[in-house]
All heavy atoms as a GROMACS GRO file, in nm:
protein
  605
    1MET      N    1  -2.018  -0.126  -0.642
    1MET     CA    2  -1.968  -0.239  -0.702
    1MET      C    3  -1.845  -0.294  -0.621
    1MET      O    4  -1.748  -0.216  -0.601
    1MET     CB    5  -1.924  -0.210  -0.844
    1MET     CG    6  -1.871  -0.321  -0.922
    1MET     SD    7  -1.847  -0.275  -1.095
    1MET     CE    8  -1.718  -0.386  -1.135
    2PRO      N    9  -1.854  -0.418  -0.578
    2PRO     CA   10  -1.743  -0.470  -0.492
    2PRO      C   11  -1.611  -0.480  -0.575
    2PRO      O   12  -1.615  -0.498  -0.694
    2PRO     CB   13  -1.793  -0.616  -0.459
    2PRO     CG   14  -1.932  -0.616  -0.498
    2PRO     CD   15  -1.959  -0.512  -0.593
    3ILE      N   16  -1.503  -0.462  -0.501
    3ILE     CA   17  -1.373  -0.480  -0.567
    3ILE      C   18  -1.305  -0.601  -0.505
    3ILE      O   19  -1.326  -0.632  -0.387
    3ILE     CB   20  -1.285  -0.351  -0.551
    3ILE    CG1   21  -1.261  -0.318  -0.410
    3ILE    CG2   22  -1.349  -0.236  -0.624
    3ILE    CD1   23  -1.160  -0.206  -0.383
    4SER      N   24  -1.221  -0.660  -0.582
    4SER     CA   25  -1.150  -0.781  -0.538
    4SER      C   26  -1.034  -0.739  -0.449
    4SER      O   27  -0.992  -0.620  -0.447
    4SER     CB   28  -1.094  -0.860  -0.657
    4SER     OG   29  -0.992  -0.791  -0.724
    5LYS      N   30  -0.976  -0.838  -0.380
    5LYS     CA   31  -0.856  -0.815  -0.298
    5LYS      C   32  -0.738  -0.767  -0.387
    5LYS      O   33  -0.665  -0.674  -0.349
    5LYS     CB   34  -0.814  -0.939  -0.223
    5LYS     CG   35  -0.884  -0.970  -0.097
    5LYS     CD   36  -0.822  -1.084  -0.020
    5LYS     CE   37  -0.880  -1.093   0.112
    5LYS     NZ   38  -0.804  -1.188   0.197
    6THR      N   39  -0.729  -0.820  -0.503
    6THR     CA   40  -0.624  -0.779  -0.594
    6THR      C   41  -0.640  -0.634  -0.634
    6THR      O   42  -0.543  -0.558  -0.634
    6THR     CB   43  -0.623  -0.869  -0.721
    6THR    OG1   44  -0.604  -1.007  -0.680
    6THR    CG2   45  -0.517  -0.828  -0.815
    7GLU      N   46  -0.761  -0.596  -0.663
    7GLU     CA   47  -0.785  -0.456  -0.704
    7GLU      C   48  -0.759  -0.363  -0.584
    7GLU      O   49  -0.698  -0.253  -0.599
    7GLU     CB   50  -0.934  -0.438  -0.750
    7GLU     CG   51  -0.960  -0.499  -0.885
    7GLU     CD   52  -1.106  -0.500  -0.917
    7GLU    OE1   53  -1.190  -0.534  -0.828
    7GLU    OE2   54  -1.141  -0.462  -1.028
    8ALA      N   55  -0.806  -0.404  -0.467
    8ALA     CA   56  -0.781  -0.322  -0.348
    8ALA      C   57  -0.632  -0.306  -0.322
    8ALA      O   58  -0.588  -0.195  -0.290
    8ALA     CB   59  -0.850  -0.388  -0.225
    9LYS      N   60  -0.556  -0.412  -0.337
    9LYS     CA   61  -0.414  -0.409  -0.317
    9LYS      C   62  -0.350  -0.315  -0.413
    9LYS      O   63  -0.266  -0.230  -0.379
    9LYS     CB   64  -0.354  -0.547  -0.328
    9LYS     CG   65  -0.199  -0.548  -0.304
    9LYS     CD   66  -0.144  -0.687  -0.316
    9LYS     CE   67   0.007  -0.684  -0.299
    9LYS     NZ   68   0.070  -0.811  -0.324
   10GLN      N   69  -0.391  -0.321  -0.539
   10GLN     CA   70  -0.333  -0.230  -0.643
   10GLN      C   71  -0.365  -0.085  -0.610
   10GLN      O   72  -0.279   0.004  -0.629
   10GLN     CB   73  -0.383  -0.270  -0.782
   10GLN     CG   74  -0.335  -0.401  -0.830
   10GLN     CD   75  -0.407  -0.448  -0.956
   10GLN    OE1   76  -0.510  -0.403  -0.991
   10GLN    NE2   77  -0.345  -0.550  -1.022
   11ILE      N   78  -0.486  -0.056  -0.571
   11ILE     CA   79  -0.523   0.083  -0.538
   11ILE      C   80  -0.447   0.135  -0.419
   11ILE      O   81  -0.390   0.246  -0.422
   11ILE     CB   82  -0.675   0.093  -0.512
   11ILE    CG1   83  -0.751   0.065  -0.638
   11ILE    CG2   84  -0.712   0.228  -0.452
   11ILE    CD1   85  -0.902   0.041  -0.616
   12LEU      N   86  -0.433   0.052  -0.314
   12LEU     CA   87  -0.359   0.091  -0.196
   12LEU      C   88  -0.211   0.110  -0.229
   12LEU      O   89  -0.144   0.206  -0.183
   12LEU     CB   90  -0.380  -0.005  -0.080
   12LEU     CG   91  -0.521  -0.009  -0.024
   12LEU    CD1   92  -0.534  -0.124   0.073
   12LEU    CD2   93  -0.547   0.123   0.047
   13GLU      N   94  -0.157   0.026  -0.313
   13GLU     CA   95  -0.018   0.038  -0.352
   13GLU      C   96   0.003   0.170  -0.428
   13GLU      O   97   0.103   0.239  -0.407
   13GLU     CB   98   0.026  -0.078  -0.445
   13GLU     CG   99   0.053  -0.208  -0.369
   13GLU     CD  100   0.090  -0.322  -0.458
   13GLU    OE1  101   0.074  -0.317  -0.577
   13GLU    OE2  102   0.136  -0.424  -0.407
   14ARG      N  103  -0.089   0.208  -0.512
   14ARG     CA  104  -0.076   0.339  -0.587
   14ARG      C  105  -0.085   0.452  -0.495
   14ARG      O  106  -0.009   0.553  -0.508
   14ARG     CB  107  -0.183   0.347  -0.697
   14ARG     CG  108  -0.149   0.269  -0.822
   14ARG     CD  109  -0.235   0.307  -0.941
   14ARG     NE  110  -0.380   0.285  -0.916
   14ARG     CZ  111  -0.446   0.178  -0.946
   14ARG    NH1  112  -0.390   0.070  -0.996
   14ARG    NH2  113  -0.574   0.170  -0.923
   15LEU      N  114  -0.173   0.443  -0.394
   15LEU     CA  115  -0.186   0.554  -0.295
   15LEU      C  116  -0.056   0.566  -0.209
   15LEU      O  117  -0.017   0.676  -0.178
   15LEU     CB  118  -0.303   0.528  -0.204
   15LEU     CG  119  -0.442   0.550  -0.261
   15LEU    CD1  120  -0.548   0.502  -0.165
   15LEU    CD2  121  -0.468   0.695  -0.301
   16ILE      N  122   0.005   0.450  -0.177
   16ILE     CA  123   0.125   0.455  -0.090
   16ILE      C  124   0.248   0.482  -0.170
   16ILE      O  125   0.335   0.562  -0.127
   16ILE     CB  126   0.135   0.321  -0.014
   16ILE    CG1  127   0.017   0.307   0.080
   16ILE    CG2  128   0.266   0.310   0.067
   16ILE    CD1  129   0.003   0.160   0.137
   17PHE      N  130   0.266   0.407  -0.277
   17PHE     CA  131   0.396   0.407  -0.351
   17PHE      C  132   0.392   0.490  -0.478
   17PHE      O  133   0.488   0.483  -0.558
   17PHE     CB  134   0.441   0.263  -0.378
   17PHE     CG  135   0.444   0.176  -0.255
   17PHE    CD1  136   0.348   0.080  -0.234
   17PHE    CD2  137   0.544   0.192  -0.167
   17PHE    CE1  138   0.356  -0.005  -0.119
   17PHE    CE2  139   0.553   0.111  -0.049
   17PHE     CZ  140   0.457   0.014  -0.028
   18ASP      N  141   0.288   0.558  -0.506
   18ASP     CA  142   0.265   0.633  -0.627
   18ASP      C  143   0.276   0.538  -0.747
   18ASP      O  144   0.214   0.434  -0.746
   18ASP     CB  145   0.361   0.746  -0.644
   18ASP     CG  146   0.338   0.861  -0.542
   18ASP    OD1  147   0.217   0.890  -0.513
   18ASP    OD2  148   0.435   0.909  -0.479
   19ASP      N  149   0.358   0.572  -0.849
   19ASP     CA  150   0.363   0.484  -0.962
   19ASP      C  151   0.481   0.382  -0.952
   19ASP      O  152   0.509   0.304  -1.048
   19ASP     CB  153   0.384   0.573  -1.092
   19ASP     CG  154   0.259   0.648  -1.121
   19ASP    OD1  155   0.150   0.601  -1.089
   19ASP    OD2  156   0.269   0.757  -1.178
   20GLU      N  157   0.546   0.380  -0.844
   20GLU     CA  158   0.664   0.292  -0.823
   20GLU      C  159   0.620   0.157  -0.775
   20GLU      O  160   0.526   0.146  -0.693
   20GLU     CB  161   0.761   0.355  -0.723
   20GLU     CG  162   0.892   0.295  -0.714
   20GLU     CD  163   0.992   0.379  -0.638
   20GLU    OE1  164   0.948   0.481  -0.575
   20GLU    OE2  165   1.107   0.340  -0.631
   21ARG      N  166   0.686   0.055  -0.814
   21ARG     CA  167   0.661  -0.085  -0.761
   21ARG      C  168   0.707  -0.088  -0.621
   21ARG      O  169   0.814  -0.037  -0.589
   21ARG     CB  170   0.729  -0.191  -0.841
   21ARG     CG  171   0.673  -0.211  -0.980
   21ARG     CD  172   0.734  -0.325  -1.049
   21ARG     NE  173   0.853  -0.378  -0.985
   21ARG     CZ  174   0.948  -0.443  -1.055
   21ARG    NH1  175   0.934  -0.465  -1.182
   21ARG    NH2  176   1.055  -0.484  -0.990
   22PRO      N  177   0.634  -0.150  -0.528
   22PRO     CA  178   0.671  -0.156  -0.385
   22PRO      C  179   0.814  -0.212  -0.362
   22PRO      O  180   0.891  -0.164  -0.283
   22PRO     CB  181   0.569  -0.244  -0.322
   22PRO     CG  182   0.446  -0.227  -0.410
   22PRO     CD  183   0.500  -0.207  -0.548
   23SER      N  184   0.846  -0.308  -0.445
   23SER     CA  185   0.982  -0.366  -0.424
   23SER      C  186   1.094  -0.268  -0.470
   23SER      O  187   1.201  -0.266  -0.404
   23SER     CB  188   0.994  -0.497  -0.500
   23SER     OG  189   0.971  -0.477  -0.640
   24ASP      N  190   1.068  -0.185  -0.569
   24ASP     CA  191   1.159  -0.086  -0.610
   24ASP      C  192   1.174   0.029  -0.503
   24ASP      O  193   1.284   0.076  -0.479
   24ASP     CB  194   1.111  -0.016  -0.742
   24ASP     CG  195   1.130  -0.111  -0.859
   24ASP    OD1  196   1.197  -0.214  -0.846
   24ASP    OD2  197   1.066  -0.081  -0.962
   25TRP      N  198   1.061   0.054  -0.436
   25TRP     CA  199   1.059   0.156  -0.332
   25TRP      C  200   1.153   0.103  -0.220
   25TRP      O  201   1.230   0.176  -0.161
   25TRP     CB  202   0.917   0.180  -0.278
   25TRP     CG  203   0.911   0.263  -0.158
   25TRP    CD1  204   0.921   0.403  -0.152
   25TRP    CD2  205   0.898   0.221  -0.022
   25TRP    NE1  206   0.910   0.443  -0.017
   25TRP    CE2  207   0.896   0.334   0.061
   25TRP    CE3  208   0.881   0.093   0.037
   25TRP    CZ2  209   0.878   0.323   0.197
   25TRP    CZ3  210   0.866   0.085   0.178
   25TRP    CH2  211   0.863   0.202   0.252
   26VAL      N  212   1.136  -0.020  -0.183
   26VAL     CA  213   1.221  -0.083  -0.079
   26VAL      C  214   1.369  -0.069  -0.115
   26VAL      O  215   1.451  -0.032  -0.031
   26VAL     CB  216   1.180  -0.229  -0.047
   26VAL    CG1  217   1.283  -0.293   0.042
   26VAL    CG2  218   1.045  -0.238   0.013
   27GLN      N  219   1.402  -0.100  -0.242
   27GLN     CA  220   1.543  -0.092  -0.284
   27GLN      C  221   1.594   0.050  -0.282
   27GLN      O  222   1.705   0.073  -0.238
   27GLN     CB  223   1.559  -0.151  -0.424
   27GLN     CG  224   1.537  -0.302  -0.428
   27GLN     CD  225   1.631  -0.377  -0.341
   27GLN    OE1  226   1.749  -0.349  -0.338
   27GLN    NE2  227   1.579  -0.473  -0.266
   28ASP      N  228   1.508   0.145  -0.319
   28ASP     CA  229   1.546   0.286  -0.309
   28ASP      C  230   1.576   0.328  -0.166
   28ASP      O  231   1.678   0.396  -0.138
   28ASP     CB  232   1.436   0.378  -0.369
   28ASP     CG  233   1.425   0.369  -0.523
   28ASP    OD1  234   1.518   0.313  -0.583
   28ASP    OD2  235   1.324   0.419  -0.576
   29VAL      N  236   1.493   0.287  -0.073
   29VAL     CA  237   1.510   0.322   0.069
   29VAL      C  238   1.639   0.252   0.112
   29VAL      O  239   1.720   0.313   0.185
   29VAL     CB  240   1.389   0.284   0.150
   29VAL    CG1  241   1.418   0.304   0.298
   29VAL    CG2  242   1.270   0.363   0.111
   30TRP      N  243   1.655   0.130   0.078
   30TRP     CA  244   1.777   0.051   0.119
   30TRP      C  245   1.904   0.119   0.070
   30TRP      O  246   2.000   0.129   0.137
   30TRP     CB  247   1.770  -0.086   0.057
   30TRP     CG  248   1.858  -0.184   0.134
   30TRP    CD1  249   1.994  -0.193   0.131
   30TRP    CD2  250   1.811  -0.287   0.223
   30TRP    NE1  251   2.037  -0.292   0.215
   30TRP    CE2  252   1.931  -0.348   0.272
   30TRP    CE3  253   1.694  -0.329   0.266
   30TRP    CZ2  254   1.922  -0.452   0.364
   30TRP    CZ3  255   1.690  -0.432   0.357
   30TRP    CH2  256   1.804  -0.495   0.406
   31GLY      N  257   1.895   0.180  -0.053
   31GLY     CA  258   2.009   0.250  -0.106
   31GLY      C  259   2.046   0.375  -0.028
   31GLY      O  260   2.163   0.417  -0.019
   32LEU      N  261   1.949   0.436   0.032
   32LEU     CA  262   1.967   0.553   0.114
   32LEU      C  263   2.026   0.516   0.256
   32LEU      O  264   2.107   0.588   0.305
   32LEU     CB  265   1.835   0.634   0.131
   32LEU     CG  266   1.781   0.695   0.001
   32LEU    CD1  267   1.641   0.753   0.033
   32LEU    CD2  268   1.875   0.803  -0.049
   33SER      N  269   1.971   0.409   0.303
   33SER     CA  270   2.009   0.360   0.442
   33SER      C  271   1.975   0.220   0.459
   33SER      O  272   1.857   0.184   0.462
   33SER     CB  273   1.940   0.452   0.549
   33SER     OG  274   1.952   0.393   0.674
   34PRO      N  275   2.072   0.131   0.483
   34PRO     CA  276   2.043  -0.009   0.503
   34PRO      C  277   1.949  -0.035   0.624
   34PRO      O  278   1.862  -0.118   0.619
   34PRO     CB  279   2.171  -0.073   0.523
   34PRO     CG  280   2.271   0.013   0.448
   34PRO     CD  281   2.216   0.152   0.464
   35MET      N  282   1.961   0.048   0.723
   35MET     CA  283   1.879   0.033   0.842
   35MET      C  284   1.738   0.065   0.808
   35MET      O  285   1.642  -0.010   0.844
   35MET     CB  286   1.929   0.123   0.958
   35MET     CG  287   1.860   0.100   1.090
   35MET     SD  288   1.971   0.163   1.201
   35MET     CE  289   1.917   0.238   1.323
   36LEU      N  290   1.713   0.177   0.734
   36LEU     CA  291   1.580   0.215   0.697
   36LEU      C  292   1.528   0.116   0.592
   36LEU      O  293   1.409   0.090   0.584
   36LEU     CB  294   1.577   0.357   0.642
   36LEU     CG  295   1.599   0.465   0.744
   36LEU    CD1  296   1.604   0.605   0.677
   36LEU    CD2  297   1.494   0.465   0.856
   37GLY      N  298   1.614   0.065   0.506
   37GLY     CA  299   1.579  -0.034   0.406
   37GLY      C  300   1.524  -0.156   0.467
   37GLY      O  301   1.427  -0.217   0.419
   38ASP      N  302   1.581  -0.200   0.577
   38ASP     CA  303   1.537  -0.322   0.649
   38ASP      C  304   1.395  -0.294   0.703
   38ASP      O  305   1.300  -0.373   0.690
   38ASP     CB  306   1.629  -0.355   0.762
   38ASP     CG  307   1.595  -0.485   0.831
   38ASP    OD1  308   1.575  -0.587   0.756
   38ASP    OD2  309   1.581  -0.486   0.952
   39SER      N  310   1.375  -0.172   0.758
   39SER     CA  311   1.239  -0.138   0.809
   39SER      C  312   1.137  -0.130   0.692
   39SER      O  313   1.027  -0.170   0.702
   39SER     CB  314   1.244  -0.002   0.879
   39SER     OG  315   1.317  -0.013   0.995
   40ALA      N  316   1.181  -0.078   0.578
   40ALA     CA  317   1.092  -0.065   0.463
   40ALA      C  318   1.050  -0.206   0.413
   40ALA      O  319   0.939  -0.229   0.377
   40ALA     CB  320   1.162   0.007   0.348
   41ALA      N  321   1.147  -0.296   0.412
   41ALA     CA  322   1.118  -0.438   0.368
   41ALA      C  323   1.017  -0.498   0.466
   41ALA      O  324   0.926  -0.570   0.422
   41ALA     CB  325   1.246  -0.518   0.359
   42LYS      N  326   1.036  -0.481   0.596
   42LYS     CA  327   0.943  -0.530   0.696
   42LYS      C  328   0.803  -0.470   0.677
   42LYS      O  329   0.703  -0.538   0.689
   42LYS     CB  330   0.998  -0.511   0.839
   42LYS     CG  331   1.112  -0.601   0.871
   42LYS     CD  332   1.170  -0.562   1.005
   42LYS     CE  333   1.295  -0.640   1.036
   42LYS     NZ  334   1.351  -0.597   1.162
   43LEU      N  335   0.798  -0.342   0.656
   43LEU     CA  336   0.674  -0.270   0.633
   43LEU      C  337   0.602  -0.326   0.510
   43LEU      O  338   0.482  -0.354   0.519
   43LEU     CB  339   0.700  -0.124   0.613
   43LEU     CG  340   0.578  -0.034   0.585
   43LEU    CD1  341   0.484  -0.037   0.710
   43LEU    CD2  342   0.622   0.110   0.561
   44LEU      N  343   0.669  -0.352   0.404
   44LEU     CA  344   0.607  -0.412   0.287
   44LEU      C  345   0.557  -0.551   0.314
   44LEU      O  346   0.449  -0.589   0.271
   44LEU     CB  347   0.704  -0.413   0.171
   44LEU     CG  348   0.656  -0.471   0.035
   44LEU    CD1  349   0.525  -0.396  -0.011
   44LEU    CD2  350   0.760  -0.461  -0.069
   45GLU      N  351   0.635  -0.626   0.385
   45GLU     CA  352   0.599  -0.764   0.426
   45GLU      C  353   0.463  -0.758   0.509
   45GLU      O  354   0.372  -0.840   0.485
   45GLU     CB  355   0.703  -0.830   0.499
   45GLU     CG  356   0.682  -0.973   0.533
   45GLU     CD  357   0.798  -1.036   0.604
   45GLU    OE1  358   0.916  -0.998   0.580
   45GLU    OE2  359   0.773  -1.127   0.688
   46VAL      N  360   0.455  -0.670   0.603
   46VAL     CA  361   0.336  -0.658   0.688
   46VAL      C  362   0.218  -0.613   0.600
   46VAL      O  363   0.104  -0.661   0.617
   46VAL     CB  364   0.362  -0.566   0.806
   46VAL    CG1  365   0.231  -0.531   0.878
   46VAL    CG2  366   0.461  -0.633   0.902
   47PHE      N  367   0.240  -0.514   0.516
   47PHE     CA  368   0.135  -0.467   0.426
   47PHE      C  369   0.075  -0.580   0.345
   47PHE      O  370  -0.047  -0.596   0.345
   47PHE     CB  371   0.193  -0.355   0.329
   47PHE     CG  372   0.098  -0.318   0.218
   47PHE    CD1  373  -0.006  -0.235   0.239
   47PHE    CD2  374   0.124  -0.367   0.089
   47PHE    CE1  375  -0.092  -0.198   0.135
   47PHE    CE2  376   0.041  -0.330  -0.017
   47PHE     CZ  377  -0.063  -0.247   0.006
   48GLU      N  378   0.159  -0.659   0.283
   48GLU     CA  379   0.112  -0.774   0.207
   48GLU      C  380   0.039  -0.878   0.292
   48GLU      O  381  -0.063  -0.930   0.250
   48GLU     CB  382   0.226  -0.838   0.131
   48GLU     CG  383   0.279  -0.744   0.020
   48GLU     CD  384   0.402  -0.795  -0.053
   48GLU    OE1  385   0.464  -0.894  -0.003
   48GLU    OE2  386   0.434  -0.740  -0.160
   49ALA      N  387   0.084  -0.906   0.412
   49ALA     CA  388   0.018  -0.997   0.504
   49ALA      C  389  -0.121  -0.941   0.547
   49ALA      O  390  -0.216  -1.018   0.552
   49ALA     CB  391   0.104  -1.023   0.626
   50LEU      N  392  -0.129  -0.813   0.570
   50LEU     CA  393  -0.256  -0.753   0.606
   50LEU      C  394  -0.356  -0.764   0.493
   50LEU      O  395  -0.472  -0.790   0.516
   50LEU     CB  396  -0.241  -0.609   0.649
   50LEU     CG  397  -0.174  -0.588   0.786
   50LEU    CD1  398  -0.146  -0.439   0.810
   50LEU    CD2  399  -0.264  -0.644   0.898
   51ILE      N  400  -0.311  -0.745   0.375
   51ILE     CA  401  -0.398  -0.753   0.257
   51ILE      C  402  -0.454  -0.901   0.249
   51ILE      O  403  -0.571  -0.921   0.232
   51ILE     CB  404  -0.324  -0.723   0.126
   51ILE    CG1  405  -0.284  -0.574   0.117
   51ILE    CG2  406  -0.408  -0.761   0.005
   51ILE    CD1  407  -0.395  -0.471   0.114
   52GLU      N  408  -0.367  -0.998   0.269
   52GLU     CA  409  -0.404  -1.138   0.263
   52GLU      C  410  -0.501  -1.179   0.371
   52GLU      O  411  -0.596  -1.256   0.347
   52GLU     CB  412  -0.283  -1.228   0.266
   52GLU     CG  413  -0.206  -1.222   0.138
   52GLU     CD  414  -0.285  -1.263   0.016
   52GLU    OE1  415  -0.358  -1.365   0.014
   52GLU    OE2  416  -0.277  -1.188  -0.083
   53CYS      N  417  -0.484  -1.130   0.491
   53CYS     CA  418  -0.569  -1.174   0.601
   53CYS      C  419  -0.693  -1.090   0.622
   53CYS      O  420  -0.784  -1.123   0.698
   53CYS     CB  421  -0.489  -1.186   0.732
   53CYS     SG  422  -0.445  -1.032   0.809
   54SER      N  423  -0.707  -0.976   0.550
   54SER     CA  424  -0.827  -0.890   0.566
   54SER      C  425  -0.936  -0.942   0.473
   54SER      O  426  -0.915  -0.987   0.368
   54SER     CB  427  -0.789  -0.745   0.528
   54SER     OG  428  -0.693  -0.694   0.619
   55SER      N  429  -1.057  -0.918   0.523
   55SER     CA  430  -1.171  -0.955   0.438
   55SER      C  431  -1.187  -0.856   0.326
   55SER      O  432  -1.136  -0.743   0.330
   55SER     CB  433  -1.300  -0.955   0.528
   55SER     OG  434  -1.334  -0.823   0.561
   56GLN      N  435  -1.261  -0.898   0.218
   56GLN     CA  436  -1.280  -0.811   0.108
   56GLN      C  437  -1.354  -0.684   0.154
   56GLN      O  438  -1.326  -0.577   0.105
   56GLN     CB  439  -1.362  -0.888  -0.002
   56GLN     CG  440  -1.376  -0.808  -0.126
   56GLN     CD  441  -1.444  -0.891  -0.234
   56GLN    OE1  442  -1.446  -1.010  -0.231
   56GLN    NE2  443  -1.496  -0.823  -0.336
   57GLU      N  444  -1.452  -0.700   0.243
   57GLU     CA  445  -1.532  -0.589   0.289
   57GLU      C  446  -1.444  -0.484   0.362
   57GLU      O  447  -1.457  -0.361   0.338
   57GLU     CB  448  -1.641  -0.635   0.382
   57GLU     CG  449  -1.727  -0.527   0.435
   57GLU     CD  450  -1.835  -0.576   0.534
   57GLU    OE1  451  -1.856  -0.698   0.548
   57GLU    OE2  452  -1.894  -0.487   0.598
   58LYS      N  453  -1.355  -0.530   0.447
   58LYS     CA  454  -1.265  -0.436   0.520
   58LYS      C  455  -1.172  -0.370   0.425
   58LYS      O  456  -1.145  -0.250   0.442
   58LYS     CB  457  -1.191  -0.513   0.627
   58LYS     CG  458  -1.276  -0.550   0.742
   58LYS     CD  459  -1.198  -0.612   0.853
   58LYS     CE  460  -1.293  -0.644   0.963
   58LYS     NZ  461  -1.231  -0.666   1.090
   59LEU      N  462  -1.122  -0.441   0.324
   59LEU     CA  463  -1.032  -0.380   0.226
   59LEU      C  464  -1.109  -0.277   0.146
   59LEU      O  465  -1.054  -0.164   0.122
   59LEU     CB  466  -0.975  -0.483   0.135
   59LEU     CG  467  -0.866  -0.567   0.194
   59LEU    CD1  468  -0.826  -0.680   0.100
   59LEU    CD2  469  -0.742  -0.491   0.233
   60GLU      N  470  -1.232  -0.300   0.107
   60GLU     CA  471  -1.313  -0.204   0.031
   60GLU      C  472  -1.333  -0.079   0.116
   60GLU      O  473  -1.316   0.032   0.066
   60GLU     CB  474  -1.449  -0.260  -0.001
   60GLU     CG  475  -1.446  -0.357  -0.118
   60GLU     CD  476  -1.589  -0.405  -0.154
   60GLU    OE1  477  -1.677  -0.321  -0.168
   60GLU    OE2  478  -1.606  -0.525  -0.165
   61ASN      N  479  -1.363  -0.094   0.247
   61ASN     CA  480  -1.377   0.019   0.331
   61ASN      C  481  -1.250   0.103   0.347
   61ASN      O  482  -1.255   0.226   0.344
   61ASN     CB  483  -1.428  -0.025   0.470
   61ASN     CG  484  -1.569  -0.077   0.468
   61ASN    OD1  485  -1.652  -0.042   0.378
   61ASN    ND2  486  -1.603  -0.160   0.564
   62LEU      N  487  -1.141   0.033   0.360
   62LEU     CA  488  -1.008   0.096   0.369
   62LEU      C  489  -0.980   0.176   0.243
   62LEU      O  490  -0.936   0.294   0.249
   62LEU     CB  491  -0.897  -0.010   0.388
   62LEU     CG  492  -0.764   0.038   0.431
   62LEU    CD1  493  -0.763   0.114   0.566
   62LEU    CD2  494  -0.668  -0.076   0.441
   63VAL      N  495  -1.003   0.118   0.126
   63VAL     CA  496  -0.979   0.181  -0.001
   63VAL      C  497  -1.064   0.306  -0.011
   63VAL      O  498  -1.017   0.412  -0.048
   63VAL     CB  499  -1.001   0.088  -0.121
   63VAL    CG1  500  -1.016   0.164  -0.249
   63VAL    CG2  501  -0.893  -0.017  -0.126
   64GLN      N  502  -1.198   0.292   0.026
   64GLN     CA  503  -1.285   0.409   0.021
   64GLN      C  504  -1.238   0.522   0.108
   64GLN      O  505  -1.241   0.638   0.066
   64GLN     CB  506  -1.428   0.366   0.057
   64GLN     CG  507  -1.494   0.288  -0.052
   64GLN     CD  508  -1.631   0.238  -0.010
   64GLN    OE1  509  -1.674   0.260   0.101
   64GLN    NE2  510  -1.704   0.167  -0.100
   65THR      N  511  -1.200   0.487   0.230
   65THR     CA  512  -1.154   0.591   0.325
   65THR      C  513  -1.029   0.663   0.271
   65THR      O  514  -1.029   0.786   0.270
   65THR     CB  515  -1.122   0.530   0.463
   65THR    OG1  516  -1.239   0.464   0.515
   65THR    CG2  517  -1.069   0.631   0.558
   66TYR      N  518  -0.932   0.590   0.234
   66TYR     CA  519  -0.804   0.652   0.189
   66TYR      C  520  -0.817   0.722   0.053
   66TYR      O  521  -0.752   0.823   0.032
   66TYR     CB  522  -0.691   0.556   0.195
   66TYR     CG  523  -0.645   0.533   0.337
   66TYR    CD1  524  -0.685   0.430   0.410
   66TYR    CD2  525  -0.559   0.629   0.397
   66TYR    CE1  526  -0.647   0.412   0.544
   66TYR    CE2  527  -0.524   0.613   0.531
   66TYR     CZ  528  -0.565   0.505   0.600
   66TYR     OH  529  -0.527   0.493   0.732
   67THR      N  530  -0.905   0.669  -0.033
   67THR     CA  531  -0.922   0.732  -0.162
   67THR      C  532  -0.993   0.866  -0.137
   67THR      O  533  -0.954   0.966  -0.200
   67THR     CB  534  -1.001   0.641  -0.258
   67THR    OG1  535  -0.932   0.522  -0.278
   67THR    CG2  536  -1.025   0.709  -0.390
   68GLN      N  537  -1.091   0.866  -0.052
   68GLN     CA  538  -1.168   0.988  -0.024
   68GLN      C  539  -1.070   1.092   0.043
   68GLN      O  540  -1.068   1.210   0.006
   68GLN     CB  541  -1.278   0.961   0.072
   68GLN     CG  542  -1.366   1.082   0.104
   68GLN     CD  543  -1.483   1.046   0.192
   68GLN    OE1  544  -1.507   0.932   0.229
   68GLN    NE2  545  -1.562   1.145   0.225
   69ASP      N  546  -0.985   1.048   0.134
   69ASP     CA  547  -0.892   1.141   0.201
   69ASP      C  548  -0.794   1.196   0.102
   69ASP      O  549  -0.758   1.315   0.104
   69ASP     CB  550  -0.813   1.066   0.311
   69ASP     CG  551  -0.894   1.038   0.440
   69ASP    OD1  552  -1.009   1.094   0.447
   69ASP    OD2  553  -0.846   0.960   0.521
   70TYR      N  554  -0.748   1.108   0.008
   70TYR     CA  555  -0.650   1.153  -0.097
   70TYR      C  556  -0.718   1.256  -0.182
   70TYR      O  557  -0.656   1.361  -0.219
   70TYR     CB  558  -0.605   1.034  -0.176
   70TYR     CG  559  -0.517   1.065  -0.291
   70TYR    CD1  560  -0.380   1.092  -0.267
   70TYR    CD2  561  -0.560   1.077  -0.419
   70TYR    CE1  562  -0.295   1.126  -0.369
   70TYR    CE2  563  -0.474   1.107  -0.524
   70TYR     CZ  564  -0.340   1.137  -0.499
   70TYR     OH  565  -0.255   1.168  -0.599
   71LEU      N  566  -0.838   1.234  -0.227
   71LEU     CA  567  -0.910   1.327  -0.312
   71LEU      C  568  -0.935   1.455  -0.245
   71LEU      O  569  -0.922   1.569  -0.311
   71LEU     CB  570  -1.041   1.266  -0.360
   71LEU     CG  571  -1.031   1.150  -0.459
   71LEU    CD1  572  -1.167   1.090  -0.485
   71LEU    CD2  573  -0.957   1.191  -0.588
   72GLU      N  574  -0.966   1.455  -0.114
   72GLU     CA  575  -0.985   1.582  -0.038
   72GLU      C  576  -0.857   1.662  -0.023
   72GLU      O  577  -0.860   1.784  -0.035
   72GLU     CB  578  -1.048   1.552   0.100
   72GLU     CG  579  -1.192   1.502   0.094
   72GLU     CD  580  -1.243   1.460   0.226
   72GLU    OE1  581  -1.174   1.466   0.327
   72GLU    OE2  582  -1.362   1.415   0.232
   73GLU      N  583  -0.747   1.593  -0.004
   73GLU     CA  584  -0.620   1.660   0.005
   73GLU      C  585  -0.575   1.720  -0.125
   73GLU      O  586  -0.503   1.823  -0.130
   73GLU     CB  587  -0.510   1.562   0.057
   73GLU     CG  588  -0.525   1.519   0.199
   73GLU     CD  589  -0.427   1.415   0.239
   73GLU    OE1  590  -0.337   1.384   0.158
   73GLU    OE2  591  -0.432   1.368   0.355
   74SER      N  592  -0.617   1.655  -0.234
   74SER     CA  593  -0.579   1.706  -0.368
   74SER      C  594  -0.647   1.839  -0.407
   74SER      O  595  -0.606   1.909  -0.491
   74SER     CB  596  -0.610   1.600  -0.475
   74SER     OG  597  -0.530   1.485  -0.450
   75ASN      N  598  -0.768   1.858  -0.348
   75ASN     CA  599  -0.846   1.976  -0.377
   75ASN      C  600  -0.808   2.093  -0.298
   75ASN      O  601  -0.738   2.142  -0.242
   75ASN     CB  602  -0.994   1.952  -0.361
   75ASN     CG  603  -1.049   1.851  -0.459
   75ASN    OD1  604  -0.999   1.849  -0.573
   75ASN    ND2  605  -1.139   1.770  -0.417
   0.00000   0.00000   0.00000
């Protein structure tokens, strides 16, 4: 069953940021180090841009790959 870009983004965000909102993660990193916080903000910006410019099919494949890897690591 195909998943939307929104669903793919939400799944990838959970895999990357756990239960934390991405913007909160950036602020946490910024609090530890402004230099790393700047990099974290840029990383989030690029992540969001990649989601927007990727096709639904590519995002589905990415989600499947990383979800499978995550499940294998959990076992």
